[in-house]
Phi, psi and omega in degrees: 000142179223140179234137181229140177218141179238136180184186184283154181232170169209181181242159177199168171091158178099171186301331184268359183278096180278000176283350174243147181293153181299335181253012185283128175267170180262156180297327184256351182220117169257172183305322181292342182271351187301321180300333180267002182287154175305142181305135176084354181295324180244151176294149182298329181236148175293129178300144181305137177079008180232157175227345185274159181285337180296320179280346179273351177303141176280112185298342178269351178286164182260099180219168180206170172228135174221169177274075183295148170257098188293324186239309184217099184297332182295331178275321186289333181282355180279350179289146179288159177115160181290116175053048184303322181204152178297142179274031177221136182285126180227085182301150180307314182299325178289317184298321182285347179254339188235122178283159170258163183252131180242140175223158174258106184297340178273352181227073181296347178284345179271127181298146174300150183240134174274131187226136178268138173288136179231341187210171178254128180158188355283172178304135183297338179292343182282339184078008180262152180260342187206146169251135183244158170291154175303326179295320178293315179302318179295315182296323180274353182058052176235160174228179181307132181075008168288164180260136173229159174246132180249131175241125178247122180242132179247000000 
């Protein structure tokens, strides 16, 4: 089975992201989970003045946040609001082991990129479907509010 969605993106994570609190953890990774994370996903040392996993993300690593439906997508999509949750079930255990595929629909010459889910977001009020690492945005040659296509394959 494969699910595809196209929409706007933005960036997040890493030591310079002041949009997340210094002690903010990620939905899919708490400090105790770091040893099992894909290599290079997190910086080797916690940035000074921070304790949370969101600021410890390696901004050049390939990660993302989406409004995942962890257990039952049929219930979660009934909530009001723009794209409150993906209409496909993506359990936490599956997300930490399986990357999703991202493409820039305006640049078919750029190879698709495999990206690991690390967090839940972006806020539905933004109208965006995904938050990307700065490294992914650079590789796809997109910026905030650019369009990307996400493919989730199970």
